[in-house]
Each structure stands twice: as structure tokens, then as C-alpha cells.
Steps between C-alpha positions, in 0.01 A plus 500: 500500500444365150762594247433528127677241279813630334494646152713320253641776268758295331245244378257789389773669303587166336147468378518853352825423328397147381184606318674808376772293334240263356317795340833635359573153354147478353530842336845434352401157363175631351677790331756262352243248384216721402604852393484539126847629461658219704712254280366216708144595429579525131678159501209326681176583341317208674320643811499160673868462468562843642263413796698179563826706520321756725381213711844359533650841592237580765521145646869529539450846657246356746733208587802725545312729736355216700838326550694819552612596853224763494238253405611249755476772768150650422344174369476631145131589495530815283116468457221624727289202408765266635547693816126530559462125445772415766341753731169322462678178584638640829871518383544875472425746775256773423757785521741314285234423250397865478867614451564226244201599289589868521861423411393284197285781360786743556735260318257467209481875453878555556598229267296616207599863584868400475429308174324801352803719561735222363294415194351834394344550255483134388294389797207715410464344154172309469694172452663537839236708672678535835473117528140547607281196561177562309208269417542337168263514195266240672415769762485547878313165579747266348791709635349473858452125465853454365663713777312320769589164341872559462517657854321186643759276327796700611386506868404135508845414359678708750315344790533146368876527424621721790333271762671181377839445655659352186358770272509807708817635366358480145201732579663788301575276200135381480377863535732630231403220267128592531581865455680411171207281391237751577672772311532269197140373493279711728627855428274561196204474731599732786863608461601249777508698818401289816614806686313815585811703567658394173185625320471816704842641410448525125148615551610790707818603317355432146132612575377156387217418743279284262398180693718583797218390732533140389870483578417609858229245548581185293849416619425529870184308447673219313772468753264508812290234333809284458584550858166408625490181294851412618406550864180298467694208346828515695408697812641838619780325682639375159606857419841568649618842392432805272834488331545367149865417569581446867836605618635748754295710754120460474251750613194285434302252717746234404482119555762418245703297751207280569507405133863380541658819353761722658428863565 
């Protein structure tokens, strides 16, 4: 008799908590840097300088989550586009992919819900705007292209770094540096999402649905395109695992030991 594969509830709950904490961090930092009554906002009138600080804060948040015991356990996806890409690459089982994606959306909503309670009424100010990702003044087209482009770069970097024995432990660092850079330079075009669940939370809680469709399509499209290109150049066998930081028990179709690592 065929038995169903086990459900990995610990990893699913980590994905909920991870994106939830990321959303709380984003809301707190945006309020500090952008709300008109904030002393930091008053001391830093230059928008680019504030984006640089925001990028540094969120890059550190991303790295901290990736290298935390939780991130090492779940693989630190915290993003449906990342999970779907590794599912397409054959590294994540179908049921795990479905539960990961559901958990990430739940985390995005829970995180911004918690931030709303913590930061009421400042978070609803138009300068903070529930940390929603919205198309910039250039419109939906440039926002879509920018989201697809930065998502492509992020996934290509993850695949390139994580599958090299000497670099794999720095995957979270490279990803965090890209997050920081994209916030500083790309955010005026699209708000810098790369993550459908990250965009869905503020849209639902704050009622800010403008351009939501592009955040559901562009990030997965960009990451899947990066994966297809990587496979064509390196071959499917060159992809070893779906974890960003490999340590501890692994629920994925893992070949990390073949790369010379230790599970």
C-alpha cells in the first residue's frame, strides 16, 4: 500500500514566522524612516539616504532570518516565488511546496496584521502606507520589468552561489546584499517586492490592491527564467538542494553531500 509523504509542520510554521517577522521589521523601519513625525525622517530629508538605511536594515533582517536556527531548518524561502522555482527544479515535493506557499501567504498577512496593531495609527499614514509595494510614477510596465529583472538576478545569484562548495555558506549574505541594493536603487520603480506573499499582506490588510497582479506574476516569472537558464548552462544535476543555508535536517530532494557538504 502506498503511503502519503509526511507533512513537515515545523518547517511550515517557520515559513509563517519568518515572513511575518520580515514584515514587522519592514513596517517598523519604514515608520521610523518615513513617517513625517519621526525624528529620523526630519533629520534625513534625502530620500535616497533613507532608502540606503532601509536597505541595510532589511538586508540585515533577511540575513538574520536565513542564518537563524529557524532559517537553517526550513531553508529560509519565505517567498512563494523561491519555493515554486525549487519545486520546478525538482527539489521540493508537491505537498511541501503547497504548504510552504500557503504558509508564506499566511505569514505575510499575519506579519502586517501584527505590525498594524503595534504601529497604529502611524502605519496607515500615506508615507508608510502599510509598507505596500506599489508601482512607481513610471507605471505598471516599468514596475513589472523591474520586478522580473531583480527577481531573475536574485535567483540566479542563489543558484550560482549555493551550488559552489566554497561559496555555499555565503548564499544568505549575497541574497541580503542584493535585497539592500534593490531597496536603495530599484524601489522607486516598484517598491521592491520580489515576493507575492510580501505584497499580498499589505494589500489585504490596508486595502491597497493597485498593481497587485504584477507582484503575483513578475517575481515567479523572473526566478523561473533564471532557473531555466541555469539548468541549460549547468544541467539539472548541478542543483544540490533547495536550502539557502544548509544545516540540520533537510526535507528536500537533497544532494548536498554530493557537493562535498555535510548534512
